[in-house]
NUROGU-996166 format. One record per residue (C-alpha): residue in one letter; z negated, y negated, x. Coordinates in nm, 2 decimals. Each point is the difference from the previous one (the first is absolute). Example, Ala and Ser with C-alpha at 12.3 -4.5 7.8 and 13.67 -1.06 7.14 Angstrom:
ATOM   r       zz       yy       xx
ATOM   A    -0.78     0.45     1.23
ATOM   S     0.07    -0.34     0.14
***
This chain:
ATOM   r       zz       yy       xx
ATOM   M     0.00     0.01    -0.01
ATOM   A    -0.01    -0.21     0.32
ATOM   T     0.33     0.04     0.08
ATOM   R     0.16    -0.21    -0.31
ATOM   P    -0.08    -0.14    -0.32
ATOM   V    -0.05     0.21    -0.32
ATOM   K     0.23    -0.12    -0.28
ATOM   T     0.05     0.09    -0.33
ATOM   V     0.26     0.11    -0.25
ATOM   W     0.09     0.13    -0.31
ATOM   H     0.04     0.37     0.00
ATOM   H     0.09     0.02     0.35
ATOM   E     0.33    -0.18    -0.02
ATOM   W     0.04    -0.26     0.28
ATOM   K     0.19    -0.21    -0.15
ATOM   E    -0.23    -0.09    -0.28
ATOM   P    -0.30    -0.13     0.18
ATOM   I    -0.28    -0.14    -0.28
ATOM   G    -0.26    -0.15     0.22
ATOM   V    -0.22    -0.04     0.31
ATOM   V    -0.25     0.27     0.11
ATOM   L    -0.32    -0.26     0.09
ATOM   D    -0.19     0.31     0.14
ATOM   V     0.00     0.36     0.08
ATOM   A    -0.27     0.23     0.14
ATOM   E    -0.07     0.36     0.04
ATOM   W    -0.34     0.11    -0.15
ATOM   Q    -0.14     0.30     0.16
ATOM   P    -0.21     0.25    -0.21
ATOM   G    -0.33    -0.07    -0.05
ATOM   D     0.08    -0.41    -0.01
ATOM   P    -0.30    -0.12    -0.22
ATOM   R     0.27    -0.22    -0.19
ATOM   F     0.14     0.32    -0.18
ATOM   A    -0.35    -0.01    -0.16
ATOM   D     0.20    -0.24    -0.24
ATOM   I     0.26     0.24    -0.10
ATOM   P    -0.09     0.27    -0.28
ATOM   S     0.06     0.34     0.08
ATOM   W     0.17    -0.05     0.37
ATOM   P    -0.07     0.29     0.19
ATOM   S    -0.25    -0.04     0.30
ATOM   E     0.27     0.18     0.25
ATOM   A     0.27    -0.18    -0.12
ATOM   G     0.05    -0.35     0.23
ATOM   A     0.26    -0.24    -0.15
ATOM   L     0.25    -0.29     0.09
ATOM   V    -0.08    -0.35    -0.15
ATOM   A     0.28    -0.22    -0.05
ATOM   T    -0.06    -0.37    -0.18
ATOM   I     0.34    -0.10    -0.16
ATOM   A     0.06    -0.38    -0.05
ATOM   F     0.29    -0.01    -0.27
ATOM   N     0.31    -0.25     0.05
ATOM   L    -0.03    -0.15    -0.35
ATOM   R     0.22    -0.27     0.08
ATOM   T     0.32     0.27     0.00
ATOM   S     0.06     0.21    -0.35
ATOM   K    -0.04     0.29     0.16
ATOM   G    -0.36    -0.07     0.13
ATOM   R    -0.11    -0.09    -0.34
ATOM   D     0.15     0.30    -0.16
ATOM   V    -0.17     0.21     0.25
ATOM   Y    -0.32    -0.12    -0.03
ATOM   E     0.03     0.00    -0.37
ATOM   Q     0.05     0.38    -0.01
ATOM   V    -0.26     0.04     0.28
ATOM   R    -0.22    -0.19    -0.19
ATOM   Q     0.06     0.21    -0.35
ATOM   W     0.01     0.34     0.23
ATOM   H    -0.31    -0.07     0.14
ATOM   D    -0.18    -0.09    -0.33
ATOM   H     0.12     0.35    -0.16
ATOM   G    -0.17     0.19     0.34
ATOM   E     0.39     0.08     0.09
ATOM   A     0.07    -0.25     0.30
ATOM   Q     0.09     0.20     0.29
ATOM   F     0.21    -0.05     0.34
ATOM   S     0.15     0.15     0.29
ATOM   I     0.10    -0.11     0.42
ATOM   G     0.27    -0.03     0.14
ATOM   Y    -0.06     0.17     0.41
ATOM   R     0.13     0.18     0.25
ATOM   V    -0.14     0.31     0.22
ATOM   P     0.12    -0.11     0.36
ATOM   P     0.07     0.30     0.27
ATOM   S    -0.29     0.25     0.02
ATOM   G    -0.20    -0.18    -0.28
ATOM   A    -0.02     0.33    -0.23
ATOM   T    -0.06     0.34     0.02
ATOM   K     0.06     0.29    -0.23
ATOM   R    -0.31     0.22    -0.08
ATOM   S     0.10     0.44    -0.02
ATOM   D    -0.02    -0.06    -0.33
ATOM   G     0.26    -0.27    -0.02
ATOM   V    -0.17    -0.25    -0.08
ATOM   R     0.11    -0.35     0.26
ATOM   V    -0.26    -0.20     0.09
ATOM   I     0.06    -0.33     0.10
ATOM   H    -0.22    -0.16     0.26
ATOM   K     0.15    -0.32     0.06
ATOM   L     0.24    -0.22    -0.23
ATOM   D     0.24    -0.34     0.10
ATOM   L    -0.10    -0.18    -0.37
ATOM   F     0.26    -0.23    -0.18
ATOM   E    -0.03    -0.09    -0.32
ATOM   V    -0.26     0.05    -0.31
ATOM   S     0.18     0.06    -0.34
ATOM   P    -0.15     0.00    -0.36
ATOM   V     0.20     0.31    -0.15
ATOM   L     0.03     0.22    -0.34
ATOM   H    -0.17     0.29     0.16
ATOM   G    -0.21    -0.01     0.34
ATOM   A     0.08     0.33     0.23
ATOM   H    -0.37     0.02    -0.02
ATOM   P    -0.16    -0.01    -0.30
ATOM   M    -0.31    -0.18     0.09
ATOM   T     0.20    -0.28     0.07
ATOM   R    -0.16    -0.31    -0.25
ATOM   S    -0.05    -0.38     0.03
ATOM   L    -0.34    -0.16     0.05
ATOM   E     0.01    -0.30    -0.18
ATOM   V     0.29    -0.25    -0.11
ATOM   K    -0.06    -0.40     0.02
ATOM   A     0.20    -0.27    -0.16
ATOM   D     0.09    -0.24     0.27
ATOM   P    -0.14    -0.33    -0.14
ATOM   G     0.29    -0.23    -0.06
ATOM   S     0.18     0.02     0.29
ATOM   V     0.32     0.02    -0.26
ATOM   D    -0.10    -0.29    -0.19
ATOM   L    -0.05    -0.24     0.23
ATOM   E     0.13    -0.09     0.39
ATOM   H    -0.30    -0.02     0.25
ATOM   K     0.07    -0.21     0.30
ATOM   T    -0.23    -0.08     0.27
ATOM   T     0.06    -0.35     0.13
ATOM   A    -0.01    -0.06     0.38
ATOM   S    -0.19    -0.33    -0.05
ATOM   S    -0.32     0.15    -0.18
ATOM   G     0.02     0.36     0.00
ATOM   H    -0.08     0.05    -0.37
ATOM   L     0.21     0.18    -0.26
ATOM   D     0.21    -0.29    -0.22
ATOM   I     0.07     0.08    -0.31
ATOM   K     0.24    -0.22    -0.18
ATOM   A     0.04    -0.07    -0.35
ATOM   A     0.34    -0.01    -0.02
ATOM   E     0.07     0.32     0.22
ATOM   Q    -0.18     0.24    -0.26
ATOM   Q     0.33     0.11    -0.15
ATOM   V     0.09     0.15     0.38
ATOM   G     0.02     0.35    -0.11
ATOM   R     0.08    -0.06    -0.37
ATOM   G     0.24    -0.29    -0.07
ATOM   S     0.34     0.07    -0.05
ATOM   M     0.33    -0.23     0.14
ATOM   V     0.31    -0.04     0.19
ATOM   A    -0.05    -0.13     0.30
ATOM   L     0.15    -0.10     0.37
ATOM   Y    -0.17     0.08     0.28
ATOM   L    -0.06    -0.16     0.32
ATOM   P     0.10     0.17     0.33
ATOM   A    -0.29     0.14     0.16
ATOM   D     0.08    -0.20     0.37
ATOM   T     0.04    -0.33    -0.26
ATOM   A    -0.34     0.10    -0.24
ATOM   A    -0.14     0.03     0.36
ATOM   K     0.08    -0.36     0.10
ATOM   I    -0.11    -0.16    -0.36
ATOM   A    -0.26     0.20    -0.09
ATOM   H    -0.36    -0.22     0.00
ATOM   R    -0.31     0.16     0.13
ATOM   D    -0.18    -0.07    -0.33
ATOM   G     0.25     0.02    -0.24
ATOM   T     0.24     0.33    -0.11
ATOM   D     0.05     0.30     0.21
ATOM   P     0.37    -0.03     0.20
ATOM   R     0.09     0.33    -0.18
ATOM   D    -0.03    -0.15    -0.37
ATOM   L     0.19    -0.36     0.11
ATOM   H     0.31    -0.03    -0.29
ATOM   I     0.19    -0.19    -0.22
ATOM   T    -0.02     0.08    -0.39
ATOM   L     0.33    -0.02    -0.18
ATOM   A    -0.17     0.18    -0.30
ATOM   Y    -0.35     0.08    -0.13
ATOM   L    -0.07     0.22    -0.32
ATOM   G    -0.36     0.02     0.05
ATOM   D    -0.27     0.31     0.00
ATOM   A     0.24     0.36     0.13
ATOM   D    -0.21     0.18    -0.28
ATOM   Q     0.07    -0.21    -0.28
ATOM   L     0.40     0.01     0.05
ATOM   P     0.19     0.20    -0.24
ATOM   G     0.22     0.25     0.06
ATOM   H     0.02     0.31     0.26
ATOM   P    -0.08    -0.10     0.34
ATOM   D     0.38    -0.02     0.14
ATOM   D     0.11    -0.24    -0.21
ATOM   L    -0.05    -0.36     0.17
ATOM   A     0.12     0.16     0.28
ATOM   Q     0.31     0.13    -0.12
ATOM   L     0.06    -0.29    -0.21
ATOM   V    -0.02    -0.25     0.36
ATOM   A     0.23     0.22     0.14
ATOM   I     0.32    -0.04    -0.22
ATOM   A    -0.09    -0.38     0.00
ATOM   L     0.03     0.00     0.39
ATOM   D     0.27     0.20     0.00
ATOM   G     0.30    -0.18     0.23
ATOM   T    -0.28    -0.24     0.09
ATOM   E     0.04    -0.15     0.38
ATOM   P    -0.32    -0.02     0.22
ATOM   L    -0.11    -0.35     0.02
ATOM   T    -0.09    -0.20     0.33
ATOM   G    -0.17    -0.36     0.00
ATOM   Q    -0.31    -0.10     0.19
ATOM   I    -0.40    -0.03    -0.12
ATOM   G    -0.21    -0.34     0.11
ATOM   G    -0.25    -0.29    -0.07
ATOM   I    -0.29     0.08    -0.22
ATOM   G    -0.11    -0.11    -0.38
ATOM   R    -0.27    -0.01    -0.20
ATOM   F     0.02     0.09    -0.38
ATOM   P    -0.28    -0.14    -0.25
ATOM   A    -0.34     0.20     0.00
ATOM   S    -0.06     0.31    -0.24
ATOM   G    -0.28     0.15    -0.10
ATOM   D     0.07     0.21     0.34
ATOM   G     0.01    -0.27     0.23
ATOM   E     0.30    -0.20     0.14
ATOM   P     0.22     0.15     0.14
ATOM   M     0.20    -0.05     0.28
ATOM   F     0.36     0.11     0.06
ATOM   V     0.32    -0.06     0.22
ATOM   P     0.29    -0.10    -0.15
ATOM   V     0.34     0.23    -0.02
ATOM   D     0.39    -0.16     0.08
ATOM   V     0.22     0.29    -0.05
ATOM   P     0.31    -0.07    -0.17
ATOM   G     0.10     0.27    -0.30
ATOM   L    -0.37     0.05    -0.05
ATOM   T     0.01    -0.16    -0.37
ATOM   E     0.33     0.18    -0.06
ATOM   L    -0.17     0.31     0.11
ATOM   R    -0.34     0.01    -0.27
ATOM   T     0.23    -0.15    -0.22
ATOM   R     0.17     0.34    -0.05
ATOM   I    -0.27     0.18     0.01
ATOM   L    -0.20    -0.23    -0.31
ATOM   D     0.39     0.08    -0.16
ATOM   V    -0.04     0.35     0.03
ATOM   L    -0.37     0.00    -0.08
ATOM   A     0.02    -0.21    -0.32
ATOM   V     0.28     0.26    -0.18
ATOM   S    -0.21     0.28     0.07
ATOM   P    -0.33     0.16    -0.17
ATOM   L    -0.21    -0.16     0.30
ATOM   A     0.07    -0.38    -0.13
ATOM   G    -0.33    -0.07    -0.14
ATOM   A    -0.18     0.08     0.31
ATOM   V     0.21    -0.26     0.22
ATOM   R    -0.22    -0.29     0.06
ATOM   T     0.19    -0.28    -0.04
ATOM   D    -0.28    -0.27    -0.05
ATOM   H     0.09    -0.24     0.28
ATOM   G     0.33    -0.08     0.22
ATOM   F     0.09     0.12     0.31
ATOM   T    -0.12    -0.18     0.35
ATOM   P     0.12     0.28     0.26
ATOM   H    -0.29     0.04     0.23
ATOM   I    -0.25     0.24     0.23
ATOM   T    -0.37    -0.05    -0.10
ATOM   L    -0.18     0.00     0.32
ATOM   G    -0.35     0.03    -0.17
ATOM   Y    -0.27    -0.17    -0.23
ATOM   D    -0.23    -0.33     0.13
ATOM   L     0.12     0.01     0.34
ATOM   P    -0.13    -0.27     0.22
ATOM   A     0.21    -0.33    -0.03
ATOM   D     0.15    -0.06     0.30
ATOM   T     0.15     0.26     0.04
ATOM   P     0.32    -0.07     0.18
ATOM   A     0.33     0.05    -0.16
ATOM   L     0.28     0.26     0.12
ATOM   P     0.30    -0.10     0.20
ATOM   P     0.30     0.16    -0.14
ATOM   I     0.04     0.34     0.03
ATOM   P     0.35     0.26    -0.09
ATOM   V    -0.03     0.21    -0.21
ATOM   S     0.21     0.31    -0.16
ATOM   F    -0.09     0.18    -0.30
ATOM   H     0.24     0.37    -0.03
ATOM   T    -0.27     0.15    -0.28
ATOM   V    -0.18    -0.05    -0.31
ATOM   H    -0.29     0.14    -0.07
ATOM   V    -0.14     0.12    -0.35
ATOM   V    -0.35     0.02     0.02
ATOM   R    -0.19     0.17    -0.31
ATOM   G    -0.42     0.10     0.12
ATOM   P     0.00     0.13     0.34
ATOM   D     0.40     0.14     0.02
ATOM   A     0.29    -0.22     0.11
ATOM   T     0.36     0.10    -0.04
ATOM   P     0.19    -0.15     0.21
ATOM   V     0.38    -0.13    -0.09
ATOM   R     0.28    -0.07     0.27
ATOM   L     0.24    -0.31    -0.02
ATOM   T     0.30     0.16     0.05
ATOM   G     0.27    -0.25    -0.06
ATOM   Q     0.20     0.23    -0.13
ATOM   A     0.00     0.09    -0.37
ATOM   T     0.00     0.42    -0.09
ATOM   G     0.16     0.01    -0.32
ATOM   E     0.41    -0.08     0.00
ATOM   E     0.01    -0.37    -0.01
ATOM   S    -0.28    -0.26     0.15
ATOM   V    -0.24    -0.10    -0.26
ATOM   P     0.05    -0.37    -0.09
ATOM   S    -0.33    -0.19    -0.07
ATOM   N     0.00    -0.10    -0.35
ATOM   L     0.09     0.40    -0.06
ATOM   F    -0.34     0.09    -0.21
ATOM   A     0.03    -0.30    -0.25
ATOM   Q     0.35     0.10    -0.09
ATOM   L    -0.14     0.34    -0.05
ATOM   S    -0.32    -0.11    -0.20
ATOM   K     0.24    -0.18    -0.22
ATOM   N     0.32     0.28     0.00
ATOM   D    -0.24     0.29    -0.11
ATOM   L    -0.18     0.02     0.35
ATOM   G     0.30     0.19     0.15
ATOM   M     0.17     0.14    -0.25
ATOM   P     0.38     0.03     0.16
ATOM   A     0.33    -0.12    -0.18
ATOM   R     0.20     0.29    -0.10
ATOM   G     0.18     0.17     0.27
ATOM   E    -0.22    -0.14     0.24
ATOM   T    -0.19     0.24     0.23
ATOM   K    -0.35    -0.11     0.09
ATOM   T    -0.15     0.07     0.31
ATOM   A    -0.32     0.19     0.01
ATOM   R    -0.19    -0.29     0.12
ATOM   A     0.09    -0.20    -0.32
ATOM   A    -0.11     0.35    -0.22
ATOM   V    -0.37    -0.06     0.15
ATOM   F     0.00    -0.35    -0.05
ATOM   E     0.09     0.09    -0.36
ATOM   A    -0.19     0.27    -0.03
ATOM   K    -0.33    -0.18     0.15
ATOM   T     0.07    -0.33    -0.22
ATOM   A     0.06     0.13    -0.29
ATOM   G    -0.34    -0.05    -0.19
ATOM   S     0.07    -0.36    -0.02
ATOM   S     0.29     0.03    -0.19
ATOM   S    -0.06    -0.01    -0.37
ATOM   R     0.32     0.21    -0.05
ATOM   K    -0.13     0.32     0.21
ATOM   R    -0.29     0.23    -0.07
ATOM   N    -0.30    -0.09     0.27
ATOM   P     0.04     0.33     0.27
ATOM   P    -0.35     0.19     0.06
ATOM   A    -0.23    -0.24     0.18
ATOM   N    -0.10     0.31     0.27
ATOM   K     0.37     0.08     0.05
ATOM   S     0.01    -0.06     0.43
ATOM   A     0.31    -0.19     0.17
ATOM   R     0.04     0.30     0.13
ATOM   A     0.09     0.20    -0.32
ATOM   T     0.22    -0.32    -0.09
ATOM   V     0.17    -0.02     0.34
ATOM   F     0.13     0.40    -0.09
ATOM   E     0.08    -0.08    -0.34
ATOM   A     0.18    -0.29     0.10
ATOM   K     0.20     0.17     0.29
ATOM   S     0.07     0.31    -0.25
ATOM   R     0.22    -0.26    -0.20
ATOM   T     0.20    -0.13     0.27
ATOM   T     0.36     0.04     0.00
ATOM   S     0.07     0.30     0.21
ATOM   G     0.16    -0.17     0.35
ATOM   A    -0.20    -0.33    -0.04
ATOM   L    -0.13    -0.11     0.33
ATOM   V    -0.38     0.05    -0.05
ATOM   Q    -0.22    -0.03     0.31
ATOM   P    -0.38    -0.02     0.00
ATOM   I    -0.21    -0.34    -0.01
ATOM   Q    -0.11     0.06     0.37
ATOM   P     0.10     0.27     0.24
ATOM   L    -0.23     0.28     0.02
ATOM   P    -0.19     0.08     0.29
ATOM   A     0.09     0.28     0.21
ATOM   S    -0.03     0.34    -0.16
ATOM   Y    -0.24     0.25     0.14
ATOM   E     0.34     0.20     0.09
ATOM   E     0.13    -0.26     0.21
ATOM   I    -0.28    -0.09     0.21
ATOM   R    -0.02     0.40    -0.01
ATOM   D     0.34     0.01     0.16
ATOM   R    -0.01    -0.31     0.22
ATOM   V    -0.37     0.22     0.13
ATOM   R     0.18     0.32     0.06
ATOM   A     0.31    -0.18     0.19
ATOM   A    -0.22    -0.17     0.27
ATOM   V    -0.23     0.28     0.07
ATOM   R     0.32     0.18     0.08
ATOM   Q     0.10    -0.27     0.22
ATOM   L    -0.34     0.05     0.18
ATOM   L    -0.04     0.32     0.03
ATOM   A     0.35     0.21    -0.01
ATOM   T     0.19    -0.17     0.31
ATOM   D     0.03     0.27     0.22
ATOM   E     0.30     0.26    -0.02
ATOM   G    -0.10     0.35    -0.20
ATOM   T    -0.30    -0.22    -0.15
ATOM   W    -0.10    -0.08    -0.41
ATOM   S    -0.22    -0.08    -0.22
ATOM   C    -0.12     0.08    -0.34
ATOM   V    -0.19    -0.27    -0.20
ATOM   E    -0.27     0.21    -0.14
ATOM   A    -0.14    -0.28    -0.20
ATOM   T    -0.01    -0.37    -0.06
ATOM   Y    -0.37    -0.18    -0.12
ATOM   P    -0.01    -0.35    -0.08
ATOM   D    -0.12    -0.10     0.41
ATOM   R     0.16     0.31     0.17
ATOM   A     0.23     0.32     0.02
ATOM   I    -0.03     0.29     0.15
ATOM   V     0.24     0.20     0.19
ATOM   S     0.09     0.29     0.21
ATOM   V     0.22    -0.03     0.28
ATOM   H     0.19     0.31     0.11
ATOM   Q     0.21     0.10     0.29
ATOM   D     0.25     0.31     0.05
ATOM   G    -0.26     0.30     0.14
ATOM   G    -0.26    -0.24     0.02
ATOM   T    -0.37    -0.02    -0.21
ATOM   P     0.01    -0.25    -0.25
ATOM   A    -0.19    -0.32     0.00
ATOM   T    -0.17    -0.20    -0.27
ATOM   Y    -0.09    -0.37    -0.01
ATOM   S    -0.17    -0.22    -0.25
ATOM   V     0.18    -0.34     0.07
ATOM   P    -0.12    -0.31    -0.17
ATOM   Y     0.21    -0.25    -0.13
ATOM   D     0.01    -0.32    -0.19
ATOM   A     0.29    -0.07    -0.22
ATOM   N     0.12    -0.42    -0.05
ATOM   G     0.29    -0.08    -0.17
ATOM   T     0.27     0.22     0.09
ATOM   E    -0.16     0.05     0.38
ATOM   I    -0.19     0.26     0.10
ATOM   A    -0.24    -0.01     0.30
ATOM   L    -0.12     0.34     0.13
ATOM   G    -0.35     0.04     0.20
ATOM   S    -0.11     0.24     0.30
ATOM   P     0.07     0.40    -0.15
ATOM   Q    -0.33     0.22    -0.03
ATOM   P     0.04     0.36     0.05
ATOM   V    -0.18     0.18    -0.26
ATOM   E     0.00     0.34    -0.17
ATOM   L     0.19     0.06    -0.26
ATOM   T    -0.16     0.29    -0.20
ATOM   T     0.15     0.17    -0.35
ATOM   V    -0.32     0.08    -0.25
ATOM   V     0.10     0.21    -0.32
ATOM   I    -0.23    -0.09    -0.27
ATOM   P    -0.01     0.23    -0.29
ATOM   N    -0.07    -0.03    -0.36
ATOM   Q    -0.34     0.21     0.09
ATOM   G    -0.17     0.07     0.26
ATOM   P    -0.04    -0.19     0.37
ATOM   A     0.30    -0.15     0.19
ATOM   R     0.11     0.19     0.27
ATOM   A     0.23    -0.07     0.25
ATOM   A     0.41     0.07    -0.03
ATOM   D     0.14     0.28     0.16
ATOM   A     0.31    -0.04     0.19
ATOM   D     0.23     0.04    -0.31
ATOM   E    -0.21    -0.20    -0.19
ATOM   T     0.03    -0.26     0.27
ATOM   T     0.38     0.04     0.05
ATOM   D     0.07    -0.05    -0.43
ATOM   S    -0.26    -0.29     0.02
ATOM   L     0.20    -0.16     0.28
ATOM   V     0.36     0.08     0.06
ATOM   V     0.13     0.16    -0.35
ATOM   R    -0.18    -0.23    -0.25
ATOM   P     0.05    -0.30     0.17
ATOM   A     0.36     0.07     0.07
ATOM   L     0.05     0.12    -0.40
ATOM   S    -0.12    -0.33    -0.14
ATOM   A     0.24    -0.15     0.26
ATOM   L     0.27     0.19    -0.12
ATOM   E    -0.03    -0.03    -0.33
ATOM   E     0.02    -0.41    -0.01
ATOM   V     0.29     0.00     0.27
ATOM   T     0.16     0.27    -0.27
ATOM   A    -0.06    -0.26    -0.32
ATOM   R     0.12    -0.29     0.20
ATOM   V     0.33     0.16     0.10
ATOM   Q     0.02     0.14    -0.42
ATOM   A    -0.07    -0.38    -0.08
ATOM   A     0.31    -0.15     0.31
ATOM   D     0.34    -0.10    -0.17
ATOM   G     0.24     0.15     0.24
ATOM   T     0.05     0.13     0.29
ATOM   E     0.04    -0.33     0.21
ATOM   Q    -0.34    -0.06    -0.06
ATOM   L    -0.15     0.35     0.18
ATOM   G     0.25    -0.07     0.29
ATOM   P    -0.28    -0.11     0.25
ATOM   L    -0.24     0.38    -0.14
ATOM   R     0.26     0.20     0.18
ATOM   S    -0.10    -0.01     0.34
ATOM   T    -0.36     0.04    -0.09
ATOM   V     0.07     0.27    -0.24
ATOM   E     0.19     0.21     0.27
ATOM   E    -0.31    -0.03     0.24
ATOM   L    -0.26     0.15    -0.28
ATOM   I     0.29     0.27    -0.03
ATOM   A     0.02     0.03     0.37
ATOM   A    -0.41     0.03     0.03
ATOM   L    -0.03     0.22    -0.31
ATOM   S     0.30     0.25     0.23
ATOM   R    -0.25    -0.04     0.31
ATOM   K    -0.26     0.09    -0.22
ATOM   G     0.17     0.33    -0.12
ATOM   L     0.04    -0.13    -0.31
ATOM   D     0.39     0.00    -0.15
ATOM   V     0.07    -0.26    -0.27
ATOM   H     0.29     0.10    -0.30
ATOM   P     0.09    -0.18    -0.32
ATOM   A     0.04     0.33    -0.18
ATOM   D    -0.37     0.14     0.13
ATOM   E    -0.18    -0.02    -0.32
ATOM   D    -0.25     0.26     0.06
ATOM   R    -0.14    -0.21     0.29
ATOM   R     0.02    -0.35    -0.21
ATOM   E    -0.21     0.18    -0.27
ATOM   R    -0.22     0.11     0.21
ATOM   A    -0.06    -0.37     0.14
ATOM   S    -0.05    -0.13    -0.29
ATOM   I    -0.37     0.23    -0.04
ATOM   P    -0.27    -0.17     0.10
ATOM   A    -0.23     0.18     0.29
ATOM   P    -0.31     0.20    -0.20
ATOM   M    -0.22    -0.21     0.30
ATOM   A     0.04    -0.37     0.04
ATOM   G    -0.16    -0.19     0.30
ATOM   N    -0.18    -0.23    -0.26
ATOM   G    -0.25     0.03    -0.26
ATOM   I     0.26    -0.14    -0.30
ATOM   D     0.27     0.21     0.07
ATOM   L    -0.21     0.28    -0.07
ATOM   W     0.02    -0.06    -0.35
ATOM   D     0.35     0.08    -0.04
ATOM   D     0.04     0.34    -0.06
ATOM   P     0.29     0.16     0.09
ATOM   Y    -0.05     0.33    -0.24
ATOM   D    -0.05    -0.20    -0.26
ATOM   E     0.41     0.12    -0.12
ATOM   P    -0.05     0.35    -0.19
ATOM   H     0.01     0.27     0.33
ATOM   D     0.26     0.30    -0.19
ATOM   P     0.33    -0.09     0.01
ATOM   A     0.14    -0.08    -0.36
ATOM   P     0.13     0.38    -0.22
ATOM   N     0.36     0.14     0.04
ATOM   D     0.14    -0.06    -0.31
ATOM   G     0.28     0.32     0.04
ATOM   M     0.21    -0.27     0.18
ATOM   S     0.10     0.13     0.34
ATOM   E     0.06    -0.27     0.25
ATOM   E     0.32     0.01     0.23
ATOM   P    -0.04    -0.15     0.34
ATOM   D     0.14    -0.38    -0.01
ATOM   N     0.24     0.10     0.27
ATOM   D     0.13     0.28     0.21
ATOM   E    -0.07    -0.19     0.29
ATOM   D    -0.36     0.10    -0.06
ATOM   D     0.12     0.39     0.01
ATOM   E    -0.01     0.05     0.37
ATOM   D    -0.38    -0.17     0.03
ATOM   T    -0.12     0.23    -0.29
ATOM   V    -0.19     0.39     0.10
ATOM   L     0.04     0.25    -0.29
ATOM   L    -0.29     0.25     0.03
ATOM   D     0.11     0.37    -0.14
ATOM   P    -0.32     0.05    -0.25
ATOM   D    -0.12     0.37     0.07
ATOM   E     0.05    -0.10     0.37
ATOM   V    -0.29    -0.27    -0.09
ATOM   K    -0.16     0.30    -0.21
ATOM   A     0.01     0.22     0.24
ATOM   Q    -0.15    -0.24     0.29
ATOM   L    -0.29    -0.11    -0.24
ATOM   A    -0.11     0.36    -0.06
ATOM   A     0.02     0.11     0.44
ATOM   I    -0.23    -0.32    -0.01
ATOM   Q    -0.25     0.08    -0.24
ATOM   G    -0.01     0.37     0.11
***
């Protein structure tokens, strides 16, 4: 535990962090603290962790509420993620594995713990940390909780946030935290009171900003608004051309949507960045500082959804600034006869249908995601439909980039090749083979930044295949089971994927680049003594039958013997061979001779 900080994730999924581990300790058997735990065996120790869930994220809040409910019903259970180092475990004569040392990585709330005695000792609420923004000022060192900042983590707005370096330059030490400095474009009040689905606001803003160019301008100076019940706000003026037009586009869309009533319109628009409240009167004016904005953030409570200003409309044509007013007057986007409606226009129509008296209100709980699906399903085939924002790199893309980088690192010599056995969020397990040599296995850490993959230093590891049966203890796999897990099944899975993609190709021209790789595959199979022929139906059928034992517990649920074992009864019709070429491979036995040989064997 002194080697690395222990972290916490949801159900061992490293892609889903949920908070931090404040403390973790091993209580030895007989520790007096066990006296407060009912029915704890005197001979048992425990690993005890204190977890603080990140209540500023939706995942952290969801997990906290679920664990608290489990705790209230006595059902909370946990598990740890660890690795046993070499020589860290021994096996007793009865087959039980005894772990003497392990490397601890994480603690996870889980549905069922591997040990039935895992439990929660206490679940506490975090008093007010979600609803209030606490800041320690450099001058006084005390917690300064401004009344005007009590909406942090609860309000809903559309805003432009300053770049981090610019925010750090202008932030006042007694004022708003640099990460919270922003320009409010539209404020919609308390997030909990906002109607509709949580996705709706971000979807509508994305529609409004489709085709909008990034903004460039400057900030500088100093100003004060009249004091209110929250104190006198001090701000930095903003001079960014196009900012007012961008805000107008957003308000035009919201005005004809079910969220129209939530938009605050009781004051004008003065572009500004609030530095804080009741700041010293001698606060100097800021010199002109250039700024650029490429992203608008849609904030709903503690969650913020970025909407990129791409400068290019994603529909078939650019979106004029007065489109939304036209849509509201012309039955909210109903096209003329023969007009092709884009998916984006259909989405807008569906989301704003509630404001038209000629249309029935859509269900309040319909999400924008469902509306997008319905709109796309109505789009004319062949129309150019692109997502509002580019999707991030998929797991498959990251996995392929990691594999390419790892192979380039470890398999550069002639007669050497590598197999990526597994890809994890932070490392890949790779086996390296040489002709006539012993395979070596490495754990290769990596960091994915966009399309770039940065590899760390490979660390030798031992790769062991373990069989986990439906009943009974786990055991080490034998040679056949290891080969099935590491060779046969991965190869079958890859070939099935390749076959599906080949079937989806339009013609032979698209498949031309595959020829050399396919030839290498056939040559490799031939060197292993496996001749491949398209007419070899029996082999293809055998290859499609799953092996009775797999290298992981999931595969063991697939019973290869679900089908009837007896062949279909013969209906009296004799089967003729498909062609005469099979005769030369067929051996006919004399029934009388077979009976005589059986009788001789039986004595």
